[in-house]
N, C-alpha and C positions, 0 to 999 in steps of 0.2 A: 207666751209671746203673742202679741196681737198681730192679726193678719195685716200685711201691707196693703195699702190702697192700689188698686189697679192704675197703671200709668194714665195720667190725664183725667182721672175720676174727680168729681167734686171732693173737696177736702172735708166738708161736712154737709149734712142735710139739716137745715134749720127748721124747727117746728114753729110755725106762724100762729098756731092755735086754731081751734075749730076744724082740725083735720088737714089743714093746709100746710104745705112745706115749701121750701125754696132751696135750690142748690147753691152752695157757697164754694167758689173756686179761689184758690190762692195761686197767684201768678208771680214768680219770682224773676228778678232781673239782677245782673251783675252791675259792678260800679261804673261801667261804661254805657249802661242802658241796654245791653243785649239781654233778651229774654232767655233765661236758663231753664224754662219749662215750656218749650214749644209745643209738646204734645198736650199739655194742659190748656194752653192758649187756643189750639186748634179745637179741642173738645169744647171749650167754653163757647167758642164762636158757633160751632155746630149746635150746641144747645140752644143758643139765642135764635139761630136760624130755624130750628124745627119746633121748638116749644113756643115760640112767639110770646115771650114774656111782655107784660105791660110796662114794667120798670127794670132798669138795670142800675145797680148802685156800685160805684167804683170807689174804694176807700184807699187812702195812703197814710201810713204811720209816719212818725218823725224819728228823732234820734234815739239811740240806746235801745233798740228793739231787735233782738234776734228773732228766729222763727217762732220759738215758743212765746216770747213776750208779745210779739206782733199779733199772733193769732188770738192770744188771750185778750188783748185789747179789743180786737175786732169782735170777738165772741161777746164780750160784755156790752159793747155798744149796740150791736145787732140785737141781742136779747132784750136790752132796755127799749130799743125802738119797737121791737115786735110787741111787747107788753103795751106800750103806748098806743100802738095802732089798734090793738084788740080792745083797748078801753075807749078809743075814739075812732070807730069805724069810718072808713072812707065811703063816699057815695058813688063809688065806680069800681069796676074789677081791679083786682091787684094780684098779679102773678109775678113776683120778682125773681131776678137772678142776681146773686151777690158776688162781688169780685174784690178780693184784697190784694193789693200790691205789697210785695216784700222786696226790699232793696237793702244792700249791705250798709248798715248803719251802726251796728253794735260795736265795731272796733274803735269808733271815735265817741267817747263818752261825753255827751253834753252835760255840763254841770247842772243844768236846770231840769234835767229828765232822769236823775237818779235819786234815790232816797238819801236823805242826810246820813253820813256815816260817822257819827260822832264818837264811836268807839274804836276808830281805826288807830293803829300804832304804826311806827315806822316800818315794821315787817309785816303788815297786813297783806296777805296774799292777793286779794282782790284789787286793792289799791295799787300794788306793785304791777300786777297784770295790766290794769287799765293804763297806767303811765307808760309801760313798755309798748303796749299796742299803739298808743298815740305817737310815741317816738318813732316806731317802725312805720307808721302811716306817713308821717312827714318825711322820713328818710327816703321814702320811695320817689320823692320828687327832686331829691339832691343828686347831682351827677355822681356816677359810681366812684370816680377818682377822688371825690371830696367827701365821700360818705364816712370814712373813718374819722376825719376832722369833725364832722357833724356830731357823731356818736360821742366823741371826746368832749366837746363843748356842752353837749345836752345833759351830760352827767355831772357837771359842775353845780355847785351851790350858788355861786354868783360869778359874774364875768367882769373883767376889766373893760374899759371903754373900747380898746382895740379889739379885744375878743368879741365884745357885743356887736360891734360893727361887722366883724367877720361872720359871726353867726346869723346876723340879720341878712347878710348877703346870700348866704346858703339857702334861706327859706323864701327868697323873693318869688319863686314860682307860685307859691300859695296865694300871693297877693295879685297875681296877673289875671286879667279877664273881666274884672268888674262884677257888679251885681245889678240889681234892677234899676239903679239910677247913676252908677258911676263906672266909666270905663277907662279911667286914667291908668296909664302904664307906670308901675312903680319901679324904684330902684332901691339899692341897699340903704341909702341915707333916708329915703321916705319911710321905709319899713322900720328902721331904727327910730325914727321920730314918732311913729305910731305907738311902738313899744314903749318908749319913754313916757309918752303922754297918758298912758292908761292910769286911771286913778287907782291908788292902793285901797285895800280894805283891811281893818283890823282883824286880828285873830278871832276865831270863833270860840265861844265858851259853851261847853256842854251844860245841859240842864237836866233836871230829873224827869222831865216830861219827854225826853227823847227829841228835843228840838234844839235849835241853835240860836243863841242870843248874842246879838252884836253889842259890844260895850256902848252904853248910853241909850240903847233902844228902850222905848216905853212899851214893854210887853203887855200892858193893860189894853192897848188899842187893838181893834181888829187887824188893821193894816200892819202893825208892827208884829202881830202874832203870825200873820201870813208870811211876812218877810223873814221872821225867825225861823220858820219851817223850811224856808228855802234851803237848797243845798249848800252847805258850808263850803263845798269845793269850788263854788262859783268865785270865791276869793282867789282861788288859784289861777283863774283866768287872767287876773289883773295884778300880777305881781311884776313890777318893772324890773328888768335886768336880771331877774332869775330866769334862766333859759327855759325852765318849765312853763313860765308865763307865756313866752313867744311860741313854744311848741303848741300849747293849748289854743292860742289865738290862731295859729296856722290851721289847726284841725277845724276850728270853727268855719273858717273860709273854705277849706277843702270839702267839708261836708255840705256846705251851703251850695257850692258849685256842683257837687255830686248829685244833689237833689235835683238841680236844674238839668243836669245831663241825663239822668234817668228818666225824668218826665219828658224832656224835649225830644228824646230819641225813642226809646222802646215803649214807653207808656203813650206817647203821642200816636205811635203806630197802632197799638192796641185799641186806643180810643177810637181812632178812625175806622178801624175794622168793626167795632161794635156799633158805631153810627151807621155804617154802610150795610151791615148784615141784616138789620131789621128796622122797624119804625118805633121801637120801644123808647119810652122816655129814659134818658141817661142822666143820672145824678152823680156829681162828684163831691166827695167829702175828704178833706185833708186836715191834719192836725200838725201844728208846728212846722217843721220842714217838709212835712207831707203836703202842706199847702202849697209849697213851692213846686213840689212833684206834679200835683194836678193842675196848677196854673201854667206850668211850663208845657205840660201835654196839651192844654187848650190853646195856648198862645203861640206854640212853635210854628204852626202852619195852619192855613185854612182847612176846615173839615167840610164834609159832604153835607152836613146840616148842624144846626146848633145842638148843644146839650140842653137839657131841660133846666137844671139847676146846679148851683155850686154852693157848698157850705164850707167855710173856712173857720176852723176852730183854733183860736189863739195862734194865727199865722206868724211864723218867724220869717217874715219878709219886710221889706221897706214899706213904710206907711205912704210913700209916694209912688208905689208901683203902678197905680192906676191913673196917675195925674196926667193931665193933658200937657203940662209944661213943668218940668222938674228943675229947670235951671235958669228960667227967664229967657231962654233962647229958642223956645218952642219945641224942645226935645221932650217926647212923651215918655212916661214910665214904661218899663219893659213888658208889663202885663196889661197894658191898656187894650190890646187887641182882644183880650179875654172878655171884655165888657160886651162886645158885639157878637160873641159866640156862644152865648147862653140866653135862653128864651126868657127866663125870669132874671130879675136883678141878682147879682152875686150877694150872698149873705155872709157877713164876716163879724166875729166877735172880738171884743177887746175888753181887758179887765185891769183895773188898777192893782189888783192883787197878784198879777203875774210879775213876780219880782224880776226875773231875767229880762223880760221884754219891756219893762219900764225903767230898769236900773242898769242893765248890763249890755243888752244887745247893741245899742248905738255906739258903745265904745268897742265892742268886739269886731264888728263887720265894716267899720269905716275903711274905705280905700283912700288913697293919698290926697285927693283934691281939695278937701275941706277940713284940713287938720286944725285950723284956727277958729273954726266956728265954735261958739259957746252956747250953753243953755241959758236963756234969758227968761227970768220970771217964770220959771218952771216949764216953759214950752219946750218940746222936743226939738232936736236939731233934725237936719234933713236925713239922717240915718236911723231915725226912730223906728221902732217896730210897728207894723200894722196891728199886732195882737196886743200891744201896750197902749196905743193912743188912738186907734182908728184910722180911717183913710185921710189923707191930706191931698190938697190940690184938685179936689173933685166937687167943689161947691156947685150946686145946681144939678148934680148928677147923683146925689146921695140922700137917702132918707135915713135919719138917725132915730133910733128907738131905743128903749130900755128893755132888757130881756123879760119875756113873758113866761109865765108857768101855766100849765093846764088848770082849768079849761079856758083861760083868758086868751082870746084870739089876737093875732097881730093885725093892725089895720093894714090895708093895702098900701104899697109903696106910693109915694108921691109921684105925680105925672113927670116923666122925664128921667126918673131915677134909674141908674143902672147898678146901683149898690144899696144894700140895706146894712147900716153899721149898727151892731147891737152892743150897747153898753151893758156888759154882763157881769159887773163887779159883784152884784148881789147873789149870783149863782155860780160863778167860776172863781174859786178862791185860791187857785194856784195854776201854774203853767200846765200841768198834766191832768188837772181835775176837770176834764171835759166830758166824762161819761156820766152825765147827770140828767134828770128828767127835763130840764130846761133845753138842753141841746137836743134831746130826742124830740122835743116839741118843736124846735126850729125845723128839723128835718121833716117831720110830719106836716108842718105848715106848708113847706115847699111841695111835698108830694101831693097834698090836698089841693094846692092851687094848679097842679099841672092837668 
C-alpha cells in the first residue's frame, strides 16, 4: 500500500527537465465553492510566499471529471507543456508553481465529455448509474414534499401534456438565476416551452469503427467524422417530452451555475490570496465549464493586481460574455470585467469540430427571454457558445487569428485588443481534444510574452 501524502503536501512534483522541478498542488472545492482542502491551500500559499516562484499556473477542468480523471488531464497537459518549454526555452528565469482546481462535476455527466457508449444496453450498469445520479442531482432542488412526485414522473417513458406541465414546474429552480447574458425569471410555462422547443435527433447507429453515425451523414468528410465521433448520448439531451430530456437539460443548467458558484466564491478567494502573496505572474487556464470557473474567479470582484494571462480552451460559456452591449440596452456581458483584470489579452479557442458547442449548447442553455429567436443563414443566436463560434459583440477589441503550431509564432495582438480569438478547427477536433501541441504552444506564447 502506497504511503499517504502528508496533509497539505504537493500532490505531485513535476519534472521540468534539466534537473528543474515544480510543486503541483490540487485544491478541492465543494459544490458551493467552499474549499475542502484548507490545509493544502494554506501550504500552497506558504510555498508561493517563501519560494518566490516566477509563475503560478491555475487550471480548472470541466464536466465529468472525478479526482482521478481531473488529475490525469492535468498531468497530461502539464507534461505536454513542460516538453514544449524544454524544446523552446524561455529567455528569462522560470520557477513555476502549479495549481489544479477540483470541483464536484462527475455526478452530472455532460454528453459531450464522455466517450461514445455504443455498446450500452438497457441494463448497462454505468448508464443506469449516470441516469440515477442526474435524477438525484435535480431532485435535490425539488421541495421535499413534492420529491416523490418528481421521482414518479422522472421514471416514465413519456408524459401527458398535464404531467409534462407538472414536471416542468417541479424543475423551475434549475432555470432560475440566468447565465452570462440572461437573468429573466422563469415559470413552469416558460420551462415547458423550452422543453418542447428542443430539436429532436435521430437514433444513433453503431459502426464497426466504434463511432456513431447519424442517418444521412456524409461520413466521408472531416466534419461529419468529427460529429459522428461525438457522444451519442447528446441526443438524449434533446428529446422533447421524455422526462429524461428535461432532467438532462436541468443538469446542464445546474452544472453551469455550479461552475460559476465555485469560481466566484472559493476560487476567487484563492486567486486573490495568490495575487496578494507574491509578485509571481499568475496564469489562468480553463477548459469547457472550467473556463466559467476561472472567469468567475476573475470577474467576481476586483483583485489586488491583474493576472498575467488567461487561456480558455473550448469554453462552454456564452459568446457574448465579454460584449459591451448584449441586448441593445447597454447591458454588458457578465465576464466583461475580466478583460481589464488580465495584463495580456484573454486568449480563447473555438472550433467548428466541437459538436456540442456548435450544435447543442445554444439549445441546452437558453433561459426564457429569447425563445423565438432563430438561426438565420447559419449564424449563431445569442446563446451560442464561445468555444463554438468565437466572441461576439467585441469588434475593435479582438484580434482574430488561426491556430499556430511550433515553431511558428503568433503575431502580437492588434492595438486595443483585449481578446485573441483563435480559430482552432485545424488542431482541435472535438470538445475534449485540447491536450495537443497547439494548445501547449498557446500557453507558452503567453508565458514568453510575460
